[in-house]
N, C-alpha and C positions, 0 to 999 in steps of 0.2 A: 579397603583394598579396591584397586581400580576395577577389576572384573565384576565385583558385586554391584557397583553403581550402574554399569551397563545392563546387567540382568534385571534390575528393578525398573527399567524403562526410562531412566533419566536421559539417556542419549536420544531416545525416541522423542521426548518432549522438546529437547534442544533443536532437533532437526525440523520439527513442525512450526517453529516460530518464524514468521514471515518478516524479513528485514526491509523489504521494499515493495512498492507497487509499480509495475511497468505498464505502459500503454498497451492494451490488448489489440489495438488497431490504430492506424494513422487517423488523426482528427484534430479538432480545435478545442482547447481548454476554455470552456464557457464560464465556469465558476469553481473556486477552490474554497472548501468549507473548513479547512483545518490550517493550523499554523504550528511552527515548531514549539514543542512543550505541551501541546494538547494531549490530554489523556483520552483515548478513544476506546470504544467497545466494539466487539465483533458486529458487523453489519451497519455501523454508523456510516453516514454518507461522507465521502472524502472529497470527491470532485465530480464535476459534470463534464463529459467529453462528447463533443458533437462529431459524429461520423456518418457520412452518407445521409445527411438531413435528419438524422435521428439523435436525440439526446440520450446518452448512456450514463447512468449514475454509477460511479465506481464506489464500492463500499469497502469498509475495513475487513480484512480477512480474519482478524483476531483482535483480542484486547491488546493494546499496546500504547506506546507514547510516541508521538511524532517527533523525529529528530531533525528532519529537514524537508522542505518542499522544493523540489527541483523544477516543477512545472510553473509556468507563468500564465495568468489569466489573459485570454485574448491571443495566445500564441499557439501555433501549430506544433504538434508532436508527431514523431514517427513511431511505428509499431516497435515495441520492445524498449522504448525510451523510458528511463526511470522517472516517475512522477513524484513519488513521496517515499521517504525513508523512515524507518522506525528504529527505536533504540533496542 
């Protein structure tokens, strides 16, 4: 029954799965450490974003599989731009 699945927290689990990483700030993509198909674990390094002369390591929010990489090494990104998508 549909209601029972929700009460067991299955919906909770589905909501918490992160589908993409967006740029937290405008910057320059220095290095991309993943490619589509990569199996990643929570806190694995995904990419390095340089912003305001500082290098920011963007890490995986959860265990997942990379479905696509939207960012390009050496290219500037805007705040909120999608960098990497997950299955």
